[in-house]
DSSP file (Angstrom, degrees, kcal/mol; ACC not computed):
  #  RESIDUE AA STRUCTURE BP1 BP2  ACC     N-H-->O    O-->H-N    N-H-->O    O-->H-N    TCO  KAPPA ALPHA  PHI   PSI    X-CA   Y-CA   Z-CA
    1    1 A M              0   0    0      0, 0.0     2,-0.4     0, 0.0     0, 0.0   0.000 360.0 360.0 360.0 116.3  -27.3  -58.6   35.5
    2    2 A P        -     0   0    0      0, 0.0    23,-2.2     0, 0.0     2,-0.4  -0.559 360.0-158.3 -73.0 122.3  -25.3  -60.5   32.9
    3    3 A I  E     -A   24   0A   0     -2,-0.4    66,-2.0    21,-0.2     2,-0.3  -0.832   8.3-170.1-104.8 138.0  -26.5  -64.1   32.7
    4    4 A R  E     -Ab  23  69A   0     19,-3.0    19,-2.5    -2,-0.4     2,-0.6  -0.936  20.9-136.4-122.0 150.2  -24.5  -67.0   31.3
    5    5 A L  E     +Ab  22  70A   0     64,-1.7    66,-2.4    -2,-0.3     2,-0.3  -0.943  49.5 139.1-100.2 117.4  -25.5  -70.5   30.5
    6    6 A R  E     -A   21   0A   0     15,-1.9    15,-2.9    -2,-0.6     2,-0.4  -0.893  50.8 -88.7-149.1 176.7  -22.7  -72.8   31.8
    7    7 A F  E     -A   20   0A   0     -2,-0.3     2,-0.4    13,-0.2    13,-0.2  -0.747  24.1-157.6 -97.3 140.9  -22.1  -76.1   33.6
    8    8 A A  E     -A   19   0A   0     11,-2.3    11,-3.1    -2,-0.4     2,-0.4  -0.952  24.5-125.4-111.4 137.3  -22.0  -76.5   37.4
    9    9 A V  E     +A   18   0A   0     -2,-0.4     2,-0.3     9,-0.2     9,-0.2  -0.665  31.7 173.4 -90.3 134.3  -20.1  -79.6   38.6
   10   10 A Q  E     +A   17   0A   0      7,-2.7     7,-2.6    -2,-0.4     2,-0.1  -0.947  35.1  33.0-132.1 154.8  -21.7  -82.1   40.9
   11   11 A G  E    S-A   16   0A   0     -2,-0.3     5,-0.2     5,-0.2    -2,-0.0  -0.278  87.7 -36.4 100.0 178.4  -20.5  -85.6   42.2
   12   12 A L  E >   -A   15   0A   0      3,-0.6     3,-1.2    -2,-0.1    -2,-0.1  -0.234  65.5 -95.5 -76.8 168.5  -17.4  -87.3   43.1
   13   13 A R  T 3  S+     0   0    0      1,-0.3     3,-0.4     2,-0.1    -1,-0.1   0.877 122.3  31.7 -54.4 -46.4  -14.1  -86.8   41.4
   14   14 A N  T 3  S+     0   0    0      1,-0.2    -1,-0.3     2,-0.0    -3,-0.0   0.351 121.7  50.6 -97.2   7.6  -14.3  -89.8   39.0
   15   15 A N  E <  S+A   12   0A   0     -3,-1.2    -3,-0.6     2,-0.1    -1,-0.2  -0.422  76.7 168.0-140.4  61.0  -18.1  -89.8   38.7
   16   16 A R  E     -A   11   0A   0     -3,-0.4    27,-0.4    -5,-0.2     2,-0.3  -0.425  15.4-170.5 -78.1 149.0  -18.9  -86.1   37.7
   17   17 A S  E     -A   10   0A   0     -7,-2.6    -7,-2.7    24,-0.1     2,-0.5  -0.973  14.3-141.8-130.8 150.4  -22.3  -85.0   36.5
   18   18 A F  E     -AC   9  40A   0     22,-3.0    22,-3.7    -2,-0.3     2,-0.5  -0.934   3.0-150.8-118.3 132.6  -22.8  -81.5   35.1
   19   19 A Q  E     -AC   8  39A   0    -11,-3.1   -11,-2.3    -2,-0.5     2,-0.7  -0.886  15.2-137.0-100.6 127.9  -25.9  -79.3   35.6
   20   20 A L  E     +AC   7  38A   0     18,-2.3    17,-3.0    -2,-0.5    18,-1.4  -0.751  38.4 174.9 -81.9 117.7  -26.7  -76.8   32.9
   21   21 A V  E     -AC   6  36A   0    -15,-2.9   -15,-1.9    -2,-0.7     2,-0.6  -0.880  38.8-133.1-127.5 155.2  -27.6  -73.6   34.7
   22   22 A A  E     +AC   5  35A   0     13,-2.6    12,-2.3    -2,-0.3    13,-1.5  -0.953  47.2 161.3-101.4 119.4  -28.5  -70.0   34.0
   23   23 A I  E     -A    4   0A   0    -19,-2.5   -19,-3.0    -2,-0.6     2,-0.2  -0.970  49.0 -93.6-143.2 152.1  -26.3  -68.0   36.4
   24   24 A D  E >   -A    3   0A   0     -2,-0.3     3,-1.9   -21,-0.2   -21,-0.2  -0.480  38.8-130.9 -63.0 133.0  -25.0  -64.5   36.9
   25   25 A K  T 3  S+     0   0    0    -23,-2.2    -1,-0.1     1,-0.3   -22,-0.1   0.653 102.8  62.5 -66.4 -14.8  -21.5  -64.5   35.3
   26   26 A R  T 3  S+     0   0    0    -24,-0.3    -1,-0.3     2,-0.0     2,-0.1   0.573  86.7  93.0 -85.6 -10.0  -19.9  -62.9   38.4
   27   27 A R  S <  S-     0   0    0     -3,-1.9    -4,-0.0     1,-0.1     0, 0.0  -0.417  86.0 -95.9 -83.7 159.8  -20.8  -65.9   40.6
   28   28 A R    >   -     0   0    0     -2,-0.1     3,-1.9     1,-0.1    -1,-0.1  -0.199  42.5 -96.2 -71.1 168.3  -18.5  -68.8   41.3
   29   29 A R  T 3  S+     0   0    0      1,-0.3    -1,-0.1   -21,-0.0    -2,-0.1   0.869 122.9  31.6 -57.0 -44.4  -18.8  -72.0   39.2
   30   30 A D  T 3  S+     0   0    0    -22,-0.1    -1,-0.3     2,-0.0   -22,-0.1   0.061  93.1 129.4-103.8  26.4  -20.9  -73.9   41.7
   31   31 A G  S <  S-     0   0    0     -3,-1.9    -4,-0.0     1,-0.2     0, 0.0  -0.108  74.7 -69.7 -72.8 175.2  -22.8  -70.9   43.1
   32   32 A K        -     0   0    0      1,-0.1    -1,-0.2     2,-0.0     2,-0.1  -0.520  58.2-141.6 -68.6 120.1  -26.6  -70.7   43.4
   33   33 A P        -     0   0    0      0, 0.0   -10,-0.2     0, 0.0     3,-0.2  -0.402  16.3-128.4 -83.2 160.7  -28.0  -70.4   39.9
   34   34 A A  S    S-     0   0    0    -12,-2.3     2,-0.3     1,-0.3   -11,-0.2   0.846  94.1  -5.0 -69.2 -35.4  -30.9  -68.4   38.7
   35   35 A E  E     -C   22   0A   0    -13,-1.5   -13,-2.6    -3,-0.0     2,-0.6  -0.951  63.8-127.0-161.5 140.3  -32.4  -71.5   37.2
   36   36 A L  E     +C   21   0A   0     -2,-0.3   -15,-0.2   -15,-0.2     3,-0.1  -0.803  28.7 175.1 -86.5 122.7  -31.5  -75.2   36.6
   37   37 A L  E     -     0   0A   0    -17,-3.0    19,-2.5    -2,-0.6     2,-0.3   0.668  53.4 -33.4-104.9 -20.2  -32.0  -76.0   32.9
   38   38 A G  E     -CD  20  55A   0    -18,-1.4   -18,-2.3    17,-0.2     2,-0.4  -0.984  48.3-112.0 176.9 175.5  -30.7  -79.5   32.6
   39   39 A V  E     -CD  19  54A   0     15,-3.2    15,-2.9    -2,-0.3     2,-0.5  -0.996  17.9-165.5-133.6 133.7  -28.4  -82.3   33.6
   40   40 A Y  E     -CD  18  53A   0    -22,-3.7   -22,-3.0    -2,-0.4    13,-0.2  -0.981   2.4-173.0-123.0 120.7  -25.6  -83.9   31.6
   41   41 A Q  E     - D   0  52A   0     11,-2.8    11,-1.4    -2,-0.5   -24,-0.1  -0.904   2.2-176.6-113.1 103.0  -24.1  -87.2   32.8
   42   42 A P        +     0   0    0      0, 0.0     2,-0.3     0, 0.0    -1,-0.1   0.680  57.8  84.4 -75.3 -17.6  -21.1  -88.1   30.6
   43   43 A H  S    S-     0   0    0    -27,-0.4     2,-0.4     9,-0.1     9,-0.3  -0.638  78.2-124.1 -89.9 145.2  -20.4  -91.5   32.2
   44   44 A L        -     0   0    0     -2,-0.3     7,-0.1     7,-0.1     3,-0.1  -0.714  19.2-141.4 -86.4 131.0  -22.1  -94.6   31.2
   45   45 A N    >   -     0   0    0     -2,-0.4     3,-2.2     5,-0.3     5,-0.1  -0.553  43.1 -77.5 -83.6 157.6  -23.9  -96.6   33.9
   46   46 A P  T 3  S+     0   0    0      0, 0.0    -1,-0.1     0, 0.0     3,-0.1  -0.326 121.0  18.8 -58.7 131.8  -23.7 -100.4   33.7
   47   47 A G  T 3  S+     0   0    0      1,-0.3     2,-0.3    -3,-0.1    -2,-0.0   0.346 102.7 108.5  92.2  -7.3  -26.1 -101.7   31.1
   48   48 A E    <   -     0   0    0     -3,-2.2    -1,-0.3     1,-0.1    -4,-0.1  -0.762  43.7-174.3-103.3 149.7  -26.4  -98.4   29.3
   49   49 A N        +     0   0    0     -2,-0.3     2,-0.4    -3,-0.1    -1,-0.1   0.329  66.7  61.4-121.7   4.9  -24.9  -97.6   25.9
   50   50 A K  S    S-     0   0    0     -5,-0.1    -5,-0.3    -7,-0.1     2,-0.2  -0.971  79.5-116.7-133.9 146.6  -25.8  -93.8   25.6
   51   51 A K        -     0   0    0     -2,-0.4     2,-0.5    -7,-0.1    -7,-0.1  -0.516  36.3-118.6 -76.8 152.0  -24.8  -90.8   27.7
   52   52 A V  E     +D   41   0A   0    -11,-1.4   -11,-2.8    -9,-0.3     2,-0.4  -0.813  33.0 171.8-102.8 126.7  -27.7  -89.1   29.4
   53   53 A V  E     +D   40   0A   0     -2,-0.5     2,-0.5   -13,-0.2   -13,-0.2  -0.970   3.8 179.0-131.4 118.7  -28.7  -85.5   28.7
   54   54 A E  E     +D   39   0A   0    -15,-2.9   -15,-3.2    -2,-0.4     2,-0.3  -0.977  17.8 150.3-117.9 123.4  -31.9  -84.1   30.3
   55   55 A W  E     -D   38   0A   0     -2,-0.5     2,-0.8   -17,-0.3   -17,-0.2  -0.973  49.0-116.4-149.6 164.2  -32.8  -80.5   29.6
   56   56 A S     >  -     0   0    0    -19,-2.5     4,-2.2    -2,-0.3     5,-0.2  -0.866  25.9-171.3-102.9 100.5  -35.7  -78.1   29.2
   57   57 A V  H  > S+     0   0    0     -2,-0.8     4,-2.4     1,-0.2     5,-0.2   0.869  83.0  54.2 -63.6 -38.7  -35.5  -76.8   25.6
   58   58 A D  H  > S+     0   0    0      1,-0.2     4,-2.1     2,-0.2    -1,-0.2   0.913 110.7  46.1 -63.4 -42.5  -38.1  -74.1   26.1
   59   59 A R  H  > S+     0   0    0      2,-0.2     4,-2.4     1,-0.2    -2,-0.2   0.880 111.3  51.8 -70.1 -36.5  -36.3  -72.6   29.0
   60   60 A I  H  X S+     0   0    0     -4,-2.2     4,-2.2     2,-0.2    -2,-0.2   0.944 111.7  47.1 -63.5 -45.8  -32.9  -72.7   27.2
   61   61 A R  H  X S+     0   0    0     -4,-2.4     4,-2.6     1,-0.2    -2,-0.2   0.899 109.7  54.2 -60.1 -41.3  -34.4  -70.9   24.3
   62   62 A Y  H  X S+     0   0    0     -4,-2.1     4,-2.2     1,-0.2    -2,-0.2   0.945 110.3  45.5 -58.7 -49.2  -36.0  -68.4   26.6
   63   63 A W  H  X>S+     0   0    0     -4,-2.4     5,-2.9     1,-0.2     4,-1.0   0.861 112.7  51.0 -65.9 -34.1  -32.6  -67.5   28.2
   64   64 A L  H  <5S+     0   0    0     -4,-2.2     3,-0.3     3,-0.2    -1,-0.2   0.904 111.2  48.4 -68.4 -40.1  -30.9  -67.4   24.8
   65   65 A D  H  <5S+     0   0    0     -4,-2.6    -2,-0.2     1,-0.2    -1,-0.2   0.862 107.7  55.1 -65.2 -36.6  -33.7  -65.0   23.6
   66   66 A V  H  <5S-     0   0    0     -4,-2.2    -1,-0.2    -5,-0.2    -2,-0.2   0.746 128.3 -95.7 -69.9 -23.1  -33.3  -62.8   26.7
   67   67 A G  T  <5 +     0   0    0     -4,-1.0    -3,-0.2    -3,-0.3   -64,-0.1   0.523  67.1 155.0 121.0  10.5  -29.6  -62.4   26.0
   68   68 A A      < -     0   0    0     -5,-2.9   -64,-0.2    -6,-0.2    -1,-0.2  -0.439  36.9-136.3 -69.5 145.3  -27.8  -65.0   28.1
   69   69 A V  E     -b    4   0A   0    -66,-2.0   -64,-1.7    -2,-0.1     2,-0.2  -0.902  13.6-141.0-107.1 121.8  -24.4  -66.0   26.7
   70   70 A P  E     -b    5   0A   0      0, 0.0   -64,-0.2     0, 0.0     2,-0.0  -0.508  18.4-117.6 -80.4 150.5  -23.6  -69.7   26.6
   71   71 A S     >  -     0   0    0    -66,-2.4     4,-2.5    -2,-0.2     5,-0.2  -0.286  33.9-100.4 -74.6 170.4  -20.0  -70.9   27.4
   72   72 A K  H  > S+     0   0    0      1,-0.2     4,-2.2     2,-0.2     5,-0.1   0.901 123.0  48.9 -62.0 -42.1  -18.0  -72.8   24.7
   73   73 A S  H  > S+     0   0    0      1,-0.2     4,-1.7     2,-0.2    -1,-0.2   0.862 111.2  49.3 -67.4 -35.1  -18.8  -76.2   26.2
   74   74 A V  H  > S+     0   0    0    -69,-0.2     4,-2.6     2,-0.2     5,-0.2   0.889 108.9  53.5 -71.1 -38.8  -22.5  -75.4   26.4
   75   75 A V  H  X S+     0   0    0     -4,-2.5     4,-2.1     1,-0.2    -2,-0.2   0.928 108.3  50.5 -59.0 -44.5  -22.5  -74.2   22.8
   76   76 A R  H  X S+     0   0    0     -4,-2.2     4,-1.9     1,-0.2    -1,-0.2   0.901 112.7  45.7 -62.5 -41.2  -20.9  -77.5   21.7
   77   77 A L  H  X S+     0   0    0     -4,-1.7     4,-1.7     1,-0.2    -1,-0.2   0.883 112.0  50.9 -69.7 -37.6  -23.6  -79.5   23.6
   78   78 A L  H  <>S+     0   0    0     -4,-2.6     5,-2.5     2,-0.2     6,-1.2   0.836 108.4  52.8 -68.9 -31.8  -26.5  -77.4   22.3
   79   79 A E  H ><5S+     0   0    0     -4,-2.1     3,-1.4    -5,-0.2    -1,-0.2   0.926 108.3  50.1 -66.1 -44.0  -25.2  -77.9   18.7
   80   80 A L  H 3<5S+     0   0    0     -4,-1.9    -2,-0.2     1,-0.3    -1,-0.2   0.851 112.3  48.0 -63.2 -34.1  -25.1  -81.7   19.2
   81   81 A G  T 3<5S-     0   0    0     -4,-1.7    -1,-0.3    -5,-0.1    -2,-0.2   0.371 111.9-121.3 -87.3   5.8  -28.7  -81.5   20.5
   82   82 A N  T < 5S+     0   0    0     -3,-1.4    -3,-0.2     2,-0.2    -2,-0.1   0.760  80.3 120.3  58.5  29.2  -29.9  -79.3   17.6
   83   83 A I  S   <S+     0   0    0     -5,-2.5     2,-0.5     1,-0.2    -4,-0.2   0.838  72.7  48.9 -83.5 -39.0  -31.0  -76.5   19.9
   84   84 A L  S    S-     0   0    0     -6,-1.2    -1,-0.2    -9,-0.2    -2,-0.2  -0.904  86.9-146.2 -98.6 126.9  -28.6  -74.1   18.2
   85   85 A K    >   -     0   0    0     -2,-0.5     3,-1.1     1,-0.1    -2,-0.0  -0.483  33.4 -79.6 -87.7 159.6  -28.8  -74.2   14.4
   86   86 A P  T 3  S+     0   0    0      0, 0.0    -1,-0.1     0, 0.0     5,-0.0  -0.327 117.6  33.4 -58.8 140.0  -25.8  -73.6   12.1
   87   87 A G  T 3  S+     0   0    0      1,-0.2    -2,-0.0    -3,-0.1     4,-0.0   0.605  82.2 154.6  88.5  12.4  -25.0  -69.9   11.7
   88   88 A H    X   -     0   0    0     -3,-1.1     3,-1.3     1,-0.1    -1,-0.2  -0.247  57.5-107.5 -71.9 168.1  -26.0  -69.0   15.2
   89   89 A S  T 3  S+     0   0    0      1,-0.3    -1,-0.1     3,-0.0    -2,-0.0   0.606 115.0  59.2 -75.5 -13.2  -24.4  -65.9   16.8
   90   90 A W  T 3  S+     0   0    0      2,-0.1    -1,-0.3   -15,-0.0     3,-0.1   0.137  74.8 141.8-101.8  20.2  -22.2  -67.9   19.1
   91   91 A E    <   -     0   0    0     -3,-1.3     2,-0.5     1,-0.1   -16,-0.0  -0.316  65.1-100.0 -61.8 140.0  -20.4  -69.8   16.3
   92   92 A R        -     0   0    0    -20,-0.1     2,-0.4     1,-0.0    -1,-0.1  -0.495  44.9-160.3 -63.3 115.1  -16.7  -70.3   16.9
   93   93 A R        -     0   0    0     -2,-0.5    -1,-0.0    -3,-0.1     0, 0.0  -0.816  15.2-132.6-102.1 140.0  -15.0  -67.7   14.9
   94   94 A I        -     0   0    0     -2,-0.4     3,-0.1     3,-0.0    -2,-0.0  -0.809  28.7-130.2 -86.0 116.2  -11.4  -67.9   13.8
   95   95 A P        -     0   0    0      0, 0.0     2,-0.1     0, 0.0     3,-0.0  -0.311  31.2 -94.0 -67.1 152.4   -9.7  -64.5   14.6
   96   96 A E        -     0   0    0      1,-0.1     2,-0.2     2,-0.1     5,-0.0  -0.441  45.4-116.8 -64.9 136.1   -7.7  -62.9   11.9
   97   97 A T    >>  -     0   0    0     -2,-0.1     3,-0.6     1,-0.1     4,-0.5  -0.519   7.0-142.0 -79.3 142.2   -4.1  -63.8   12.2
   98   98 A K  H 3> S+     0   0    0      1,-0.2     4,-2.7    -2,-0.2     3,-0.2   0.679  93.6  77.9 -73.4 -17.0   -1.6  -61.1   12.9
   99   99 A A  H 34 S+     0   0    0      1,-0.2    -1,-0.2     2,-0.2    -3,-0.0   0.867  91.9  50.8 -62.0 -36.9    0.8  -62.8   10.6
  100  100 A S  H <4 S+     0   0    0     -3,-0.6     4,-0.5     1,-0.2    -1,-0.2   0.801 115.3  42.9 -70.1 -28.9   -1.0  -61.5    7.5
  101  101 A A  H  X S+     0   0    0     -4,-0.5     4,-1.4    -3,-0.2    -2,-0.2   0.786 105.0  64.7 -87.3 -29.0   -0.9  -58.0    8.9
  102  102 A E  H  X S+     0   0    0     -4,-2.7     4,-2.7     1,-0.2     5,-0.2   0.900  93.9  56.5 -66.1 -42.2    2.7  -58.1   10.2
  103  103 A P  H  > S+     0   0    0      0, 0.0     4,-2.6     0, 0.0    -1,-0.2   0.885 106.5  50.7 -60.4 -35.8    4.5  -58.4    6.8
  104  104 A S  H  > S+     0   0    0     -4,-0.5     4,-1.7     2,-0.2    -2,-0.2   0.889 113.1  45.7 -67.7 -36.5    2.9  -55.3    5.5
  105  105 A S  H  X S+     0   0    0     -4,-1.4     4,-1.8     2,-0.2    -1,-0.2   0.853 113.8  49.7 -72.4 -33.2    4.0  -53.4    8.6
  106  106 A Q  H  < S+     0   0    0     -4,-2.7     5,-0.2     2,-0.2    -2,-0.2   0.888 109.3  51.9 -70.5 -38.3    7.5  -54.9    8.4
  107  107 A E  H  X S+     0   0    0     -4,-2.6     4,-1.2    -5,-0.2    -2,-0.2   0.894 112.5  45.0 -64.9 -39.6    7.8  -54.0    4.8
  108  108 A S  H  X S+     0   0    0     -4,-1.7     4,-2.2     1,-0.2    -1,-0.2   0.845 108.6  56.5 -74.4 -32.5    6.8  -50.3    5.4
  109  109 A S  H  X S+     0   0    0     -4,-1.8     4,-2.3     2,-0.2     5,-0.2   0.911 106.7  47.0 -70.9 -39.8    9.1  -49.9    8.5
  110  110 A P  H  > S+     0   0    0      0, 0.0     4,-2.6     0, 0.0    -1,-0.2   0.904 114.6  47.6 -67.8 -35.7   12.4  -50.9    6.8
  111  111 A S  H  X S+     0   0    0     -4,-1.2     4,-2.1    -5,-0.2    -2,-0.2   0.896 113.0  48.0 -68.3 -37.5   11.7  -48.6    3.8
  112  112 A S  H  X S+     0   0    0     -4,-2.2     4,-1.8     2,-0.2    -1,-0.2   0.884 113.6  48.2 -69.3 -36.1   10.7  -45.8    6.1
  113  113 A T  H  X S+     0   0    0     -4,-2.3     4,-2.0     1,-0.2    -2,-0.2   0.899 111.1  50.9 -66.6 -39.4   13.9  -46.4    8.1
  114  114 A G  H  X S+     0   0    0     -4,-2.6     4,-1.9     1,-0.2    -2,-0.2   0.869 109.2  49.7 -66.3 -37.3   15.9  -46.5    4.9
  115  115 A T  H  X S+     0   0    0     -4,-2.1     4,-2.2     2,-0.2    -1,-0.2   0.865 108.8  53.1 -71.2 -34.3   14.5  -43.2    3.7
  116  116 A K  H  X S+     0   0    0     -4,-1.8     4,-1.4     1,-0.2    -2,-0.2   0.908 109.5  48.0 -66.2 -39.9   15.2  -41.5    6.9
  117  117 A Q  H  < S+     0   0    0     -4,-2.0    -2,-0.2     1,-0.2    -1,-0.2   0.872 112.1  49.7 -67.1 -35.5   18.8  -42.6    6.8
  118  118 A A  H  < S+     0   0    0     -4,-1.9    -1,-0.2     1,-0.2    -2,-0.2   0.888 110.7  50.0 -69.4 -37.0   19.2  -41.4    3.2
  119  119 A A  H  <        0   0    0     -4,-2.2    -1,-0.2     1,-0.2    -2,-0.2   0.771 360.0 360.0 -74.2 -24.2   17.7  -38.1    4.1
  120  120 A S     <        0   0    0     -4,-1.4    -1,-0.2    -5,-0.1    -2,-0.2   0.496 360.0 360.0 -77.4 360.0   20.0  -37.5    7.1
């Protein structure tokens, strides 16, 4: 069963809170999770000057060790909380651009087309 670490949305439209959950990746966004790992409240309450993040670091590390794959937004939050260290396996990688590969293929195709025309 493939497990993902992702956010489930709770609350009203303008006052959302997000629950960090371990859940089967085939389930819907707000489906029943395998385990609740934490709560992220991005809005500031009156009198507060910091956003609230409550999580169980031991359980998050357990799920990562077992092979759960975090979503991009969870990776970003775990990096900010120093749970994921630099050089982790879920680091955002820039894919190789096809632009660098295309000129070589374009250069070979006109020359091959030109040789075919000359040979005919």
